[in-house]
Every structure is written in C-alpha cells, then in structure tokens.
PALUM-323223 format. One record per residue (C-alpha): residue in one letter; x, y, z. Coordinates in steps of 0.2 Angstrom, whole numbers, padded with zeros to 4 digits, always signed. Example, Ala and Ser with C-alpha at 12.3 -4.5 7.8 and 13.67 -1.06 7.14 Angstrom:
<lotors>
a+0062-0022+0039s+0068-0005+0036
</lotors>
This chain:
<lotors>
m-0010+0076-0038s+0004+0087-0032i+0002+0098-0048r-0017+0099-0045e-0015+0104-0027g+0000+0115-0029i+0012+0106-0018g+0028+0097-0022y+0031+0079-0025d+0042+0077-0010v+0028+0083+0001i+0016+0070-0006e+0029+0057-0004g+0032+0062+0015i+0013+0062+0018l+0012+0044+0011d+0028+0038+0021r+0021+0044+0037n+0003+0038+0035i+0004+0021+0026r+0010+0006+0035t+0021-0007+0028a+0013-0021+0039a-0005-0024+0044d-0011-0022+0062w-0018-0039+0064e-0025-0035+0081k-0037-0022+0074i-0044-0034+0060e-0057-0047+0066k-0062-0054+0049i-0056-0052+0031d-0069-0056+0018i-0059-0054+0003i-0040-0050+0001g-0032-0042-0015i-0014-0040-0020d-0009-0027-0033e+0006-0019-0039i+0010-0001-0044s+0026+0007-0051n+0034+0018-0038r+0044+0028-0051k+0041+0033-0069g+0046+0020-0082h+0038+0006-0074k+0052+0001-0062d+0053-0001-0044f+0036-0009-0041l+0027-0009-0024a+0014-0022-0019i-0003-0015-0012i-0012-0027+0000t-0031-0023+0001a-0045-0031+0010y-0064-0030+0012i-0066-0028+0031d-0083-0025+0038g-0089-0022+0020k-0077-0008+0016l-0062-0009+0005r-0046-0004+0015v-0028-0003+0011i-0020-0014+0024a-0002-0013+0019v+0010-0006+0005l+0025-0018+0003k+0043-0012-0002d+0042-0022-0018r+0032-0036-0027e+0044-0050-0024k+0037-0067-0019a+0048-0068-0003t+0041-0050+0002v+0023-0055+0000k+0026-0072+0009e+0034-0063+0023f+0019-0051+0025s+0007-0066+0027
</lotors>
C-alpha cells in the first residue's frame, strides 16, 4: 500500500498505531453475532505475529482489536 500511495512504510505504521485499538470498547458493543480470530505476520519472514479480532456487529464486519501477539494468554486476557 505504501508504494502504491507514494508514502513511506513508517507513515503507514504510524497511521495504524494511532487508529487501531488493542482492546475492544465493550460499552459501544451491544451484541456480537459472530466473532473471529485470525493472525497475520507483522514483519516479513512470517515472524512476529499479531492476532486480529473481528466481529459481525449490527450485520457489519468490524475489526474490534489488534492484539500484540497470537499467544494463548494474550487472547484469553482480551476476552
């Protein structure tokens, strides 16, 4: 994305850091229909994985949190 848009990787990373929460704001969520947990590599070479928590809320798929890693303890702490 950074190459296509002509902006540096650090700018993209800064935007994500400022706008993606690492915890859900449960007060804004009335009902979760379906929840999903996925993992992505934060760095090239498939190391340093993050866990992405998504949910269908009011019929729309939303990212509700990006966790610092995919470890079982981190995911359990989130819930």
